[in-house]
N, CA, C and O atoms as a GROMACS GRO file, in nm:
protein
  436
    1UNK      N    1  -0.225  -1.228  -0.801
    1UNK     CA    2  -0.260  -1.106  -0.873
    1UNK      C    3  -0.182  -0.988  -0.817
    1UNK      O    4  -0.168  -0.886  -0.884
    2UNK      N    5  -0.132  -1.001  -0.697
    2UNK     CA    6  -0.057  -0.891  -0.637
    2UNK      C    7   0.089  -0.902  -0.676
    2UNK      O    8   0.150  -1.008  -0.661
    3UNK      N    9   0.145  -0.793  -0.727
    3UNK     CA   10   0.283  -0.796  -0.770
    3UNK      C   11   0.344  -0.658  -0.753
    3UNK      O   12   0.274  -0.559  -0.733
    4UNK      N   13   0.476  -0.654  -0.762
    4UNK     CA   14   0.545  -0.527  -0.749
    4UNK      C   15   0.523  -0.442  -0.873
    4UNK      O   16   0.492  -0.494  -0.980
    5UNK      N   17   0.538  -0.311  -0.857
    5UNK     CA   18   0.537  -0.222  -0.973
    5UNK      C   19   0.658  -0.251  -1.058
    5UNK      O   20   0.764  -0.286  -1.005
    6UNK      N   21   0.645  -0.238  -1.190
    6UNK     CA   22   0.751  -0.283  -1.276
    6UNK      C   23   0.812  -0.182  -1.371
    6UNK      O   24   0.910  -0.216  -1.438
    7UNK      N   25   0.761  -0.062  -1.382
    7UNK     CA   26   0.813   0.028  -1.485
    7UNK      C   27   0.947   0.087  -1.445
    7UNK      O   28   0.984   0.087  -1.327
    8UNK      N   29   1.020   0.137  -1.544
    8UNK     CA   30   1.152   0.192  -1.519
    8UNK      C   31   1.144   0.316  -1.430
    8UNK      O   32   1.226   0.334  -1.340
    9UNK      N   33   1.044   0.401  -1.456
    9UNK     CA   34   1.031   0.521  -1.375
    9UNK      C   35   1.003   0.486  -1.229
    9UNK      O   36   1.051   0.554  -1.138
   10UNK      N   37   0.924   0.380  -1.206
   10UNK     CA   38   0.898   0.338  -1.070
   10UNK      C   39   1.026   0.291  -1.003
   10UNK      O   40   1.052   0.323  -0.887
   11UNK      N   41   1.107   0.214  -1.077
   11UNK     CA   42   1.233   0.165  -1.022
   11UNK      C   43   1.328   0.278  -0.988
   11UNK      O   44   1.395   0.273  -0.885
   12UNK      N   45   1.334   0.379  -1.073
   12UNK     CA   46   1.427   0.489  -1.049
   12UNK      C   47   1.385   0.572  -0.929
   12UNK      O   48   1.468   0.641  -0.870
   13UNK      N   49   1.258   0.567  -0.892
   13UNK     CA   50   1.211   0.638  -0.774
   13UNK      C   51   1.216   0.550  -0.650
   13UNK      O   52   1.179   0.594  -0.542
   14UNK      N   53   1.262   0.426  -0.666
   14UNK     CA   54   1.277   0.336  -0.553
   14UNK      C   55   1.147   0.274  -0.504
   14UNK      O   56   1.138   0.237  -0.386
   15UNK      N   57   1.048   0.262  -0.588
   15UNK     CA   58   0.922   0.201  -0.548
   15UNK      C   59   0.936   0.050  -0.541
   15UNK      O   60   0.992  -0.012  -0.631
   16UNK      N   61   0.886  -0.009  -0.433
   16UNK     CA   62   0.873  -0.155  -0.426
   16UNK      C   63   0.743  -0.188  -0.355
   16UNK      O   64   0.708  -0.124  -0.255
   17UNK      N   65   0.672  -0.285  -0.404
   17UNK     CA   66   0.552  -0.333  -0.339
   17UNK      C   67   0.447  -0.227  -0.317
   17UNK      O   68   0.394  -0.216  -0.207
   18UNK      N   69   0.416  -0.149  -0.420
   18UNK     CA   70   0.317  -0.044  -0.406
   18UNK      C   71   0.184  -0.090  -0.465
   18UNK      O   72   0.180  -0.148  -0.573
   19UNK      N   73   0.076  -0.063  -0.392
   19UNK     CA   74  -0.055  -0.110  -0.431
   19UNK      C   75  -0.158   0.002  -0.420
   19UNK      O   76  -0.142   0.098  -0.345
   20UNK      N   77  -0.264  -0.014  -0.498
   20UNK     CA   78  -0.380   0.073  -0.485
   20UNK      C   79  -0.482   0.000  -0.399
   20UNK      O   80  -0.519  -0.114  -0.429
   21UNK      N   81  -0.528   0.064  -0.291
   21UNK     CA   82  -0.603  -0.007  -0.189
   21UNK      C   83  -0.738   0.057  -0.160
   21UNK      O   84  -0.760   0.176  -0.183
   22UNK      N   85  -0.829  -0.026  -0.110
   22UNK     CA   86  -0.956   0.023  -0.059
   22UNK      C   87  -0.977  -0.034   0.080
   22UNK      O   88  -0.931  -0.144   0.110
   23UNK      N   89  -1.046   0.039   0.166
   23UNK     CA   90  -1.076  -0.008   0.301
   23UNK      C   91  -1.166  -0.130   0.292
   23UNK      O   92  -1.254  -0.138   0.206
   24UNK      N   93  -1.142  -0.228   0.382
   24UNK     CA   94  -1.229  -0.345   0.386
   24UNK      C   95  -1.371  -0.302   0.416
   24UNK      O   96  -1.394  -0.222   0.507
   25UNK      N   97  -1.469  -0.355   0.340
   25UNK     CA   98  -1.601  -0.299   0.344
   25UNK      C   99  -1.707  -0.370   0.424
   25UNK      O  100  -1.806  -0.307   0.460
   26UNK      N  101  -1.693  -0.499   0.455
   26UNK     CA  102  -1.804  -0.570   0.516
   26UNK      C  103  -1.812  -0.546   0.666
   26UNK      O  104  -1.712  -0.518   0.731
   27UNK      N  105  -1.932  -0.559   0.719
   27UNK     CA  106  -1.953  -0.536   0.862
   27UNK      C  107  -1.875  -0.637   0.945
   27UNK      O  108  -1.818  -0.602   1.049
   28UNK      N  109  -1.871  -0.762   0.898
   28UNK     CA  110  -1.801  -0.864   0.975
   28UNK      C  111  -1.653  -0.832   0.989
   28UNK      O  112  -1.594  -0.858   1.093
   29UNK      N  113  -1.594  -0.774   0.885
   29UNK     CA  114  -1.453  -0.736   0.893
   29UNK      C  115  -1.433  -0.630   1.000
   29UNK      O  116  -1.336  -0.636   1.075
   30UNK      N  117  -1.523  -0.532   1.006
   30UNK     CA  118  -1.513  -0.429   1.108
   30UNK      C  119  -1.531  -0.485   1.248
   30UNK      O  120  -1.462  -0.442   1.341
   31UNK      N  121  -1.621  -0.580   1.264
   31UNK     CA  122  -1.647  -0.638   1.396
   31UNK      C  123  -1.531  -0.721   1.445
   31UNK      O  124  -1.520  -0.746   1.565
   32UNK      N  125  -1.444  -0.766   1.355
   32UNK     CA  126  -1.328  -0.844   1.395
   32UNK      C  127  -1.221  -0.758   1.460
   32UNK      O  128  -1.121  -0.810   1.510
   33UNK      N  129  -1.240  -0.628   1.460
   33UNK     CA  130  -1.149  -0.539   1.528
   33UNK      C  131  -1.030  -0.494   1.445
   33UNK      O  132  -0.934  -0.439   1.499
   34UNK      N  133  -1.034  -0.518   1.315
   34UNK     CA  134  -0.925  -0.470   1.230
   34UNK      C  135  -0.932  -0.319   1.212
   34UNK      O  136  -1.041  -0.264   1.192
   35UNK      N  137  -0.818  -0.252   1.220
   35UNK     CA  138  -0.810  -0.110   1.189
   35UNK      C  139  -0.695  -0.086   1.094
   35UNK      O  140  -0.591  -0.151   1.106
   36UNK      N  141  -0.711   0.006   1.001
   36UNK     CA  142  -0.607   0.035   0.903
   36UNK      C  143  -0.578  -0.082   0.813
   36UNK      O  144  -0.463  -0.101   0.771
   37UNK      N  145  -0.679  -0.162   0.781
   37UNK     CA  146  -0.662  -0.278   0.695
   37UNK      C  147  -0.727  -0.251   0.561
   37UNK      O  148  -0.838  -0.197   0.554
   38UNK      N  149  -0.658  -0.289   0.454
   38UNK     CA  150  -0.702  -0.256   0.320
   38UNK      C  151  -0.696  -0.376   0.229
   38UNK      O  152  -0.612  -0.464   0.245
   39UNK      N  153  -0.788  -0.379   0.132
   39UNK     CA  154  -0.783  -0.476   0.024
   39UNK      C  155  -0.709  -0.406  -0.089
   39UNK      O  156  -0.746  -0.295  -0.128
   40UNK      N  157  -0.606  -0.470  -0.144
   40UNK     CA  158  -0.518  -0.399  -0.236
   40UNK      C  159  -0.513  -0.464  -0.373
   40UNK      O  160  -0.524  -0.586  -0.386
   41UNK      N  161  -0.498  -0.380  -0.474
   41UNK     CA  162  -0.473  -0.427  -0.609
   41UNK      C  163  -0.352  -0.354  -0.663
   41UNK      O  164  -0.326  -0.239  -0.628
   42UNK      N  165  -0.277  -0.423  -0.750
   42UNK     CA  166  -0.155  -0.363  -0.802
   42UNK      C  167  -0.187  -0.246  -0.893
   42UNK      O  168  -0.289  -0.246  -0.962
   43UNK      N  169  -0.100  -0.146  -0.893
   43UNK     CA  170  -0.114  -0.035  -0.988
   43UNK      C  171  -0.082  -0.086  -1.126
   43UNK      O  172   0.018  -0.155  -1.146
   44UNK      N  173  -0.166  -0.053  -1.224
   44UNK     CA  174  -0.160  -0.122  -1.351
   44UNK      C  175  -0.081  -0.059  -1.463
   44UNK      O  176  -0.033  -0.133  -1.549
   45UNK      N  177  -0.064   0.071  -1.468
   45UNK     CA  178  -0.005   0.133  -1.586
   45UNK      C  179   0.126   0.202  -1.556
   45UNK      O  180   0.155   0.237  -1.442
   46UNK      N  181   0.206   0.221  -1.661
   46UNK     CA  182   0.333   0.289  -1.644
   46UNK      C  183   0.313   0.434  -1.605
   46UNK      O  184   0.393   0.489  -1.529
   47UNK      N  185   0.208   0.496  -1.656
   47UNK     CA  186   0.182   0.636  -1.623
   47UNK      C  187   0.156   0.653  -1.473
   47UNK      O  188   0.186   0.758  -1.416
   48UNK      N  189   0.100   0.550  -1.410
   48UNK     CA  190   0.078   0.557  -1.265
   48UNK      C  191   0.209   0.566  -1.190
   48UNK      O  192   0.214   0.620  -1.080
   49UNK      N  193   0.317   0.514  -1.249
   49UNK     CA  194   0.446   0.516  -1.184
   49UNK      C  195   0.516   0.649  -1.195
   49UNK      O  196   0.610   0.675  -1.120
   50UNK      N  197   0.474   0.735  -1.287
   50UNK     CA  198   0.546   0.860  -1.309
   50UNK      C  199   0.461   0.983  -1.285
   50UNK      O  200   0.514   1.094  -1.281
   51UNK      N  201   0.329   0.966  -1.269
   51UNK     CA  202   0.241   1.080  -1.246
   51UNK      C  203   0.188   1.077  -1.103
   51UNK      O  204   0.233   0.996  -1.022
   52UNK      N  205   0.092   1.163  -1.073
   52UNK     CA  206   0.037   1.169  -0.938
   52UNK      C  207  -0.046   1.046  -0.905
   52UNK      O  208  -0.139   1.012  -0.978
   53UNK      N  209  -0.012   0.978  -0.796
   53UNK     CA  210  -0.091   0.865  -0.750
   53UNK      C  211  -0.213   0.914  -0.673
   53UNK      O  212  -0.211   1.023  -0.614
   54UNK      N  213  -0.318   0.834  -0.674
   54UNK     CA  214  -0.435   0.860  -0.590
   54UNK      C  215  -0.470   0.733  -0.515
   54UNK      O  216  -0.481   0.626  -0.575
   55UNK      N  217  -0.486   0.743  -0.387
   55UNK     CA  218  -0.520   0.626  -0.306
   55UNK      C  219  -0.416   0.518  -0.311
   55UNK      O  220  -0.450   0.400  -0.325
   56UNK      N  221  -0.289   0.554  -0.300
   56UNK     CA  222  -0.180   0.457  -0.307
   56UNK      C  223  -0.126   0.431  -0.168
   56UNK      O  224  -0.110   0.523  -0.087
   57UNK      N  225  -0.097   0.304  -0.141
   57UNK     CA  226  -0.050   0.263  -0.009
   57UNK      C  227   0.074   0.176  -0.024
   57UNK      O  228   0.094   0.109  -0.126
   58UNK      N  229   0.158   0.178   0.080
   58UNK     CA  230   0.262   0.077   0.088
   58UNK      C  231   0.228  -0.009   0.209
   58UNK      O  232   0.215   0.042   0.320
   59UNK      N  233   0.212  -0.139   0.188
   59UNK     CA  234   0.142  -0.221   0.285
   59UNK      C  235   0.218  -0.347   0.319
   59UNK      O  236   0.305  -0.393   0.245
   60UNK      N  237   0.182  -0.403   0.435
   60UNK     CA  238   0.234  -0.532   0.475
   60UNK      C  239   0.117  -0.629   0.494
   60UNK      O  240   0.011  -0.590   0.544
   61UNK      N  241   0.137  -0.756   0.454
   61UNK     CA  242   0.032  -0.856   0.466
   61UNK      C  243   0.002  -0.880   0.614
   61UNK      O  244   0.093  -0.878   0.697
   62UNK      N  245  -0.124  -0.902   0.647
   62UNK     CA  246  -0.161  -0.936   0.784
   62UNK      C  247  -0.093  -1.066   0.822
   62UNK      O  248  -0.095  -1.162   0.744
   63UNK      N  249  -0.031  -1.072   0.942
   63UNK     CA  250   0.061  -1.180   0.970
   63UNK      C  251   0.018  -1.291   1.062
   63UNK      O  252   0.081  -1.397   1.057
   64UNK      N  253  -0.083  -1.277   1.146
   64UNK     CA  254  -0.110  -1.380   1.246
   64UNK      C  255  -0.187  -1.497   1.188
   64UNK      O  256  -0.255  -1.484   1.086
   65UNK      N  257  -0.176  -1.612   1.254
   65UNK     CA  258  -0.248  -1.731   1.208
   65UNK      C  259  -0.398  -1.709   1.210
   65UNK      O  260  -0.469  -1.754   1.120
   66UNK      N  261  -0.447  -1.641   1.314
   66UNK     CA  262  -0.591  -1.618   1.323
   66UNK      C  263  -0.642  -1.539   1.203
   66UNK      O  264  -0.751  -1.564   1.153
   67UNK      N  265  -0.561  -1.443   1.157
   67UNK     CA  266  -0.601  -1.366   1.040
   67UNK      C  267  -0.610  -1.456   0.918
   67UNK      O  268  -0.703  -1.445   0.838
   68UNK      N  269  -0.513  -1.546   0.903
   68UNK     CA  270  -0.515  -1.639   0.791
   68UNK      C  271  -0.634  -1.733   0.797
   68UNK      O  272  -0.695  -1.763   0.694
   69UNK      N  273  -0.669  -1.779   0.917
   69UNK     CA  274  -0.779  -1.873   0.930
   69UNK      C  275  -0.914  -1.808   0.901
   69UNK      O  276  -1.012  -1.877   0.876
   70UNK      N  277  -0.918  -1.675   0.906
   70UNK     CA  278  -1.041  -1.604   0.873
   70UNK      C  279  -1.067  -1.600   0.723
   70UNK      O  280  -1.172  -1.555   0.679
   71UNK      N  281  -0.971  -1.647   0.645
   71UNK     CA  282  -0.991  -1.658   0.502
   71UNK      C  283  -0.961  -1.531   0.425
   71UNK      O  284  -1.003  -1.518   0.310
   72UNK      N  285  -0.888  -1.436   0.485
   72UNK     CA  286  -0.852  -1.316   0.412
   72UNK      C  287  -0.744  -1.345   0.309
   72UNK      O  288  -0.651  -1.420   0.336
   73UNK      N  289  -0.758  -1.286   0.190
   73UNK     CA  290  -0.653  -1.295   0.089
   73UNK      C  291  -0.630  -1.156   0.031
   73UNK      O  292  -0.726  -1.081   0.009
   74UNK      N  293  -0.505  -1.122   0.007
   74UNK     CA  294  -0.472  -0.990  -0.047
   74UNK      C  295  -0.509  -0.878   0.048
   74UNK      O  296  -0.548  -0.770   0.004
   75UNK      N  297  -0.497  -0.902   0.179
   75UNK     CA  298  -0.531  -0.802   0.278
   75UNK      C  299  -0.403  -0.750   0.342
   75UNK      O  300  -0.313  -0.826   0.375
   76UNK      N  301  -0.396  -0.618   0.359
   76UNK     CA  302  -0.274  -0.554   0.406
   76UNK      C  303  -0.302  -0.457   0.519
   76UNK      O  304  -0.411  -0.399   0.527
   77UNK      N  305  -0.203  -0.439   0.606
   77UNK     CA  306  -0.210  -0.338   0.710
   77UNK      C  307  -0.117  -0.225   0.669
   77UNK      O  308  -0.002  -0.249   0.633
   78UNK      N  309  -0.168  -0.100   0.674
   78UNK     CA  310  -0.095   0.012   0.616
   78UNK      C  311  -0.077   0.123   0.718
   78UNK      O  312  -0.157   0.138   0.811
   79UNK      N  313   0.030   0.200   0.700
   79UNK     CA  314   0.050   0.320   0.780
   79UNK      C  315   0.071   0.439   0.688
   79UNK      O  316   0.121   0.425   0.577
   80UNK      N  317   0.031   0.555   0.738
   80UNK     CA  318   0.033   0.674   0.654
   80UNK      C  319   0.172   0.736   0.649
   80UNK      O  320   0.244   0.738   0.749
   81UNK      N  321   0.210   0.785   0.532
   81UNK     CA  322   0.335   0.860   0.519
   81UNK      C  323   0.313   1.004   0.561
   81UNK      O  324   0.202   1.056   0.549
   82UNK      N  325   0.420   1.069   0.611
   82UNK     CA  326   0.402   1.202   0.664
   82UNK      C  327   0.483   1.315   0.607
   82UNK      O  328   0.466   1.429   0.650
   83UNK      N  329   0.572   1.291   0.512
   83UNK     CA  330   0.664   1.398   0.476
   83UNK      C  331   0.606   1.492   0.372
   83UNK      O  332   0.517   1.456   0.295
   84UNK      N  333   0.658   1.613   0.371
   84UNK     CA  334   0.613   1.717   0.279
   84UNK      C  335   0.645   1.682   0.135
   84UNK      O  336   0.568   1.714   0.044
   85UNK      N  337   0.759   1.616   0.113
   85UNK     CA  338   0.802   1.588  -0.024
   85UNK      C  339   0.702   1.499  -0.098
   85UNK      O  340   0.686   1.512  -0.219
   86UNK      N  341   0.636   1.409  -0.025
   86UNK     CA  342   0.535   1.327  -0.091
   86UNK      C  343   0.422   1.412  -0.145
   86UNK      O  344   0.374   1.388  -0.256
   87UNK      N  345   0.378   1.510  -0.068
   87UNK     CA  346   0.273   1.600  -0.115
   87UNK      C  347   0.316   1.677  -0.238
   87UNK      O  348   0.237   1.698  -0.330
   88UNK      N  349   0.442   1.719  -0.241
   88UNK     CA  350   0.489   1.798  -0.354
   88UNK      C  351   0.501   1.713  -0.480
   88UNK      O  352   0.504   1.766  -0.591
   89UNK      N  353   0.506   1.580  -0.463
   89UNK     CA  354   0.508   1.490  -0.578
   89UNK      C  355   0.367   1.458  -0.627
   89UNK      O  356   0.351   1.386  -0.726
   90UNK      N  357   0.267   1.511  -0.560
   90UNK     CA  358   0.129   1.488  -0.600
   90UNK      C  359   0.068   1.362  -0.542
   90UNK      O  360  -0.034   1.314  -0.594
   91UNK      N  361   0.126   1.306  -0.436
   91UNK     CA  362   0.071   1.186  -0.375
   91UNK      C  363  -0.049   1.221  -0.288
   91UNK      O  364  -0.051   1.323  -0.220
   92UNK      N  365  -0.150   1.133  -0.292
   92UNK     CA  366  -0.266   1.147  -0.205
   92UNK      C  367  -0.293   1.013  -0.138
   92UNK      O  368  -0.303   0.911  -0.206
   93UNK      N  369  -0.304   1.011  -0.007
   93UNK     CA  370  -0.330   0.886   0.064
   93UNK      C  371  -0.220   0.785   0.044
   93UNK      O  372  -0.247   0.670   0.008
   94UNK      N  373  -0.096   0.825   0.066
   94UNK     CA  374   0.017   0.735   0.044
   94UNK      C  375   0.059   0.671   0.176
   94UNK      O  376   0.067   0.737   0.279
   95UNK      N  377   0.086   0.541   0.170
   95UNK     CA  378   0.119   0.466   0.290
   95UNK      C  379   0.252   0.396   0.274
   95UNK      O  380   0.302   0.376   0.163
   96UNK      N  381   0.312   0.358   0.390
   96UNK     CA  382   0.437   0.285   0.387
   96UNK      C  383   0.424   0.154   0.462
   96UNK      O  384   0.328   0.133   0.536
   97UNK      N  385   0.521   0.067   0.443
   97UNK     CA  386   0.521  -0.061   0.511
   97UNK      C  387   0.531  -0.044   0.662
   97UNK      O  388   0.583   0.056   0.712
   98UNK      N  389   0.480  -0.144   0.732
   98UNK     CA  390   0.462  -0.138   0.876
   98UNK      C  391   0.562  -0.229   0.947
   98UNK      O  392   0.520  -0.319   1.021
   99UNK      N  393   0.692  -0.210   0.927
   99UNK     CA  394   0.786  -0.292   1.003
   99UNK      C  395   0.922  -0.313   0.942
   99UNK      O  396   0.940  -0.298   0.822
  100UNK      N  397   1.017  -0.347   1.027
  100UNK     CA  398   1.153  -0.385   0.993
  100UNK      C  399   1.220  -0.286   0.900
  100UNK      O  400   1.208  -0.164   0.917
  101UNK      N  401   1.293  -0.338   0.799
  101UNK     CA  402   1.370  -0.252   0.709
  101UNK      C  403   1.286  -0.200   0.593
  101UNK      O  404   1.340  -0.143   0.498
  102UNK      N  405   1.155  -0.220   0.599
  102UNK     CA  406   1.070  -0.190   0.485
  102UNK      C  407   1.000  -0.056   0.498
  102UNK      O  408   0.912  -0.024   0.418
  103UNK      N  409   1.038   0.024   0.597
  103UNK     CA  410   0.974   0.154   0.618
  103UNK      C  411   1.035   0.261   0.528
  103UNK      O  412   1.090   0.359   0.578
  104UNK      N  413   1.026   0.243   0.398
  104UNK     CA  414   1.081   0.340   0.305
  104UNK      C  415   0.971   0.432   0.254
  104UNK      O  416   0.861   0.385   0.224
  105UNK      N  417   0.999   0.558   0.244
  105UNK     CA  418   0.900   0.654   0.198
  105UNK      C  419   0.885   0.647   0.046
  105UNK      O  420   0.978   0.612  -0.026
  106UNK      N  421   0.765   0.680   0.000
  106UNK     CA  422   0.741   0.688  -0.143
  106UNK      C  423   0.785   0.826  -0.191
  106UNK      O  424   0.704   0.919  -0.194
  107UNK      N  425   0.911   0.838  -0.227
  107UNK     CA  426   0.966   0.968  -0.264
  107UNK      C  427   1.091   0.946  -0.349
  107UNK      O  428   1.148   0.836  -0.350
  108UNK      N  429   1.132   1.049  -0.419
  108UNK     CA  430   1.252   1.037  -0.501
  108UNK      C  431   1.375   1.057  -0.413
  108UNK      O  432   1.376   1.143  -0.325
  109UNK      N  433   1.478   0.977  -0.438
  109UNK     CA  434   1.605   0.978  -0.365
  109UNK      C  435   1.603   1.067  -0.243
  109UNK      O  436   1.703   1.078  -0.173
   0.00000   0.00000   0.00000
């Protein structure tokens, strides 16, 4: 169910792997010591790609074997974006990927 954003406007802004996320809610998840972990769903409409996002994150899947054995699916670890330009684009709660060459900001060129 998780997929990349697909609209032309999203592509022209350089969006890849953007999801709408919520914090993991159960007590057991919190007791496992996870921080900054979100359950994510793909953004669904073309208008979401060209207008102000709300609660949008750029995330990386949890990677360790122990995390997988806990039965998590569609769970991501996210970091917050910090630049002024994202705010001027109307972004709220925007996150970027957590590693390697994937630390791209959600912003126009």
